[in-house]
N, C-alpha and C positions, 0 to 999 in steps of 0.2 A: 595548708599551703599547697600541697600537691594537688588537692581537689580543685583549687582555684586555677592552677596552671592548666589542668586538663580542660576545665571549662573554657578558658581563654583559647586553647588550641581548637577545641570543637567549634567555638564561635567563629574563629578565623577560617576554618575549613568551610563552614556554612556560608560565610560571606564570599569567599573565593568561588565556591560552587555557584552561588547566585549570580555573580558577575559573569562567569563563563557561560551559564545557561541563558543569560538575557542580553549579553552585549550585541549579539547579531541584530536584534530588533531595536536596540537602544544605543547605537554606536556613538551618538553625539551627547546623550544625556544619561549615561550609565551611572555617573557619580551621583546625580540627583536621585536616581532610582534607589541606589544603595543607601543614601542618607534617609530617604523616606521609609524604606523597608526596615532598617535596623536602628534608626534613631541615632546615627553617628554624626560626628562633626565632619565638616567638609575635608579637613586635614586628614582625618583618619580614613575616610572613604578613598581619598586620592592616594593615600599610602598603600592601601590594599591593591589598588589598580597598578600603582608603580611597581609593587612586588611582582605582579604577574607580567609586567613588561620586562623587568630584569631577568625573569626566568624564561623568557622567550615564548610565553603562552599568548600574550597580547602584543599586537603591533599598534602604533600610533602615528597619526598624520595631523598636520596643522599645529597651530600654537594657541595657547590660552583658550579663549572662547570658541575658537574654530576647531578645537581638538576633536578628533574622531578616533574611535578604537575599533579594532577587529581582531578576531582570533587568527593567529598565525598557523599556517599549515605545517604540521609536524611531518606529514608524509604527503607527497604529491608526485605520484609516479605512474607511468604508463608502461604496459607490458604488451608487446606485439607477438601474435601467435600465428603460425601457419596451421590451417585446419587440415589435418591429415587423418587417415584411419587409425593411426597409432596414438593420436593425441588423447590423453586421459585427464579429465577435468579434476579428479582428486589429486593427481600429481601436480597439476598447475597450482591448485590451492596450497598444498603442503610445501612445495618448493619455492613458489614465487610470490604468493599473496599473504599467506599466514605470517611469514617473517616480518612483514610490514606492519602487522597489528600486534606486536609484542606488548605485553602487559595489559591487554584488553580484558575486561571482565569475561568470565567463562561463558555466561549465557549469551552475551553479545557476540563473542567469537563463534559460538555454535551457530547462531543465526546467520552470521556472515558466511560461514562455511556452507551452510545449506543453500543460501541464496546464490552464491557464486557458482557452486558446482551444478545446481539445477539449471541456471540460466546459460552457463557455458555448454552444458550437455545439449540444450535445445539448439544452440548454434551448430554444434557438431552434427547432430542428427537431422536437423530440419532446414537450416538456412541456405544450404548450397553455396555458402560463402567461402572463398579461398583463404581468407584471413580474418582475424578478429583482434580487437584491442581491449584490454582490461585497464581501466583507470582507477586508481585508489587514492582517495583524498582523506586525510585524517587531521583533525585538530583536537583541542581539549574537550570539545562539546559533542562532536559527531563524527561518524565514519560514513563516507559516501563511496560506493563502488559503481562503476559503469562497465557494462559489457556491450561492445559495439561490433556489429558485423556489416558486411557489404553484400549480403545475399538477397534472397527473397524476403520482403517485409512480412512480419509475423501475421498481420491482419489479412493481407492478401493471400498468404499461404493457407490460412484457416478458411477463408471464403471459398477458395478454389477446391480445397480438399473436402470440405463439408458441404459443397454445393449450396452456398448461401446466396441470397439475392443481392445483398449489399454489403460492402466492406465493413460498415458500422455494426452489422449483426455479429461479426466475429468478436467484437469487444463484449457484447452481451453474453455470448457463449463462454468466453474466458471468465467472466465474472461469476458465472454459475459454478464453474469447476467441473471436474471429471470430463474435461474435453481433451482428446488426443487424436491426432491424425495418424498415429502409429501405435495402435493398442498392443501390439506384440512387444514393444519396447518401453511404452510409457503408460502410466495409470491416469494421466490427466490431472494430477494433483500439484504439479510443480509451481506454475504461476499462481494458482489459487492460494496455496499456503504461504509461498514466499511473499506475496503482496500483503499478507496479513501479519507477517512477522516483523516487517520493517516499519518504521514510523512513516516513511514516505516511499512510494513505489511508483515509478514512471515507465511507460512504454511509449516510444516515439517511432512511428513507422508509417509509411504510405500516406503521408500528409495528415496524420492523426496523432494527437497526444492524449493518452489515457493516464490519469494520475489518481492514485489512491493515497489519501492523507488521513491518518487516524481511521475513522470508520466511514469516511466520505469518499465517494468516487466522482471524478470529474472527467469531462470529455471536451477536447478543444480541437479545432482545425488549426494546423500549424501554418506558419508563414512559408515553410519550405514547400516548393512545388511538388505535387504528387507524382507527376511524370518526370522521369529522369533522375529521381533520387531513390537509390536502392539501399536496402538494409534496415536494420533495427537497432535502436539504442535502448537499453534497459538501464535505469538508474535506481539504485537502492540506497536509502539513507536511514541511519539508526543512531540514536543518542548513545554516547559512550557510557552513559549512566542508566540506560534502559533497564527496566526490571522484568520485562516479559521473557519467557523462555519458549524455545521451539516446542517443547512438550505441551505447554499450556495451550498454545495455538492449535496443535493437533487435537488435544483433548476436547477443546471447545466444539469442534465439528465432528469428532468421532464419538458419537454417543454409544455406538456398538462396534467393538472390534471384531468384525467378521469378514466374510468374503466380499461384501459390498463396499468395503472401504469406508470413507467418511460418509455420514448419512444426513448431515445438515448443510444447508447453504443459505446465504442471504443474497437476494437479487435486487440490486438498486434500479428501480424502474426509471430513474432519472436518465439513465444511459439510453433509454429509448426515445427521449425527446430531442434528438439531434435535429439541427436545422429547423427548430420551432415546431416539430411535429407533435401533435396532440394524440393522446392515447384514447382512441374512440372505436376502433374496428375489431372485428373478430379475428382478422388476419394478424393484427398486432398481438392479440392475446395468444393466438396459437404459436406465434414466434416466441413469445415470452415463455410459454410452457414447453417448448421443445427440450427434450431430455430431462425434464424435472422428475419423471417417473424413476430416475436413478437414485432419487433421494427419498428419505422418509419424512423429513421435516424441511419445508421450504418457506423461508421468511421473505415475504414480498415487501420490500422497503419503499414506501411511498413518500419518503422525505423529499420535499421540493416539488411534489406533484399536487397541484391545486384542484384539478378536475379530471374526470375520466368519463368516457361514454358508456351508455347503458349496454351496448353490445359487447364492449370490451370487458366490463364487469361480469356480465351474464356468462360469457364464454369461459371465464376463469373460475368463478365461484359456484356457478350452478351446473353448467354443462360438464366442465372438467372435474369439478369437485365431486359430483354425483357418480361420474364414470370411473374415478380413481380414488376410492375411499382410503386406499393404503397410503396415499400421499397427503400429509397434513399441511394444508396451505394456511400460513399465518400472516395476515397483513399487519404491518407495524408502521409507526409514524404516519398515521392516517389523519387527514384533515376532516372537518365536519362534512364538507361537501362530498369528498371521496367516500367517507364512511356511509353517508346516506345512500349513495349509488350502490355500494357493495351490499348494504342491508336490503335494498330493493331487489337486487339480484338473488339474494338468499331467501327473501320472502319471510324474514324473521329477524329477531334481535341477536342473531348469532355473533355478529361482529362485536357488539357491545360486551357480550359475555367473554369473547376471545380476548378483547383488548384489556379487560380487567386483570387477566393473568399474564399480560404481555411481558412485564418486567421480570416475572419469575421464570418465564420460559425462554426469553430471548438469549441467544448465545453471545 
């Protein structure tokens, strides 16, 4: 008897978790989805949804066939800060943000602490903004934190401090990691690791929107005018049921814990194809390879790249590869056409051999 009760409770928890995790994408047909997933009657499926409504976890609009469900925000709060020399990001986290995330899983709370303090510290040290706003939104499925400033946009700041030709190049440098405009205070690891800890990570600044979702990076031109709009918005989202830990993310890229810090990076080449630009020239290759000598393993992610030029491939895999044998360049997600061009540059079947061990070595 007791075992059957436990089984029923576990099944109920499984059904509730499924509803919470899927209602955002199925607001109008979540009942049908539950019925198909668990083989329940409509009455039973609706009862589980009704229980979540009574508990304040779900909200509902419309009637009968027009009903739509959404997760209710448990927390929706903004915190305004004056940026002064005395402001301490860890105190802001402990006193103002952490209390809003009570009962959060320890690994999720740790990631939120890392992200919030790293991004707020960047505002304090780099943005030249007089104020900042932290927004915290939390429902049963996810936590979303935003850090908003009104200073120098992050991409423009990197472009100017690193003497880059184009503001878009700043995004590529951020994606590589180990980028800092103030090496005495920062290691250049903040954005790199934070963007990989969260399920979704967004930077909006200078008319550009960079988004990392899962293992994919995206770049958009925003509808906000580039001129006359100052500041940076960082948005970090993580599932309340996320299983990853901050340590796992660090360990993935820190193959050797020594003075060089983390020694692996993945560079998404798709970030170089802004405004329809094709990867054909040696200049583009040199831009891609800027600072990669700081790493021991460099994974060049060709996902979404359908073709590259001979000069681009030659500069990376023959010229740079021969001159920098200490840097292991590993192409991944390579199409047949791109692979053929890389093989041509190598003058061998090295890519085929490398790709066969790709799954084993990919971080």
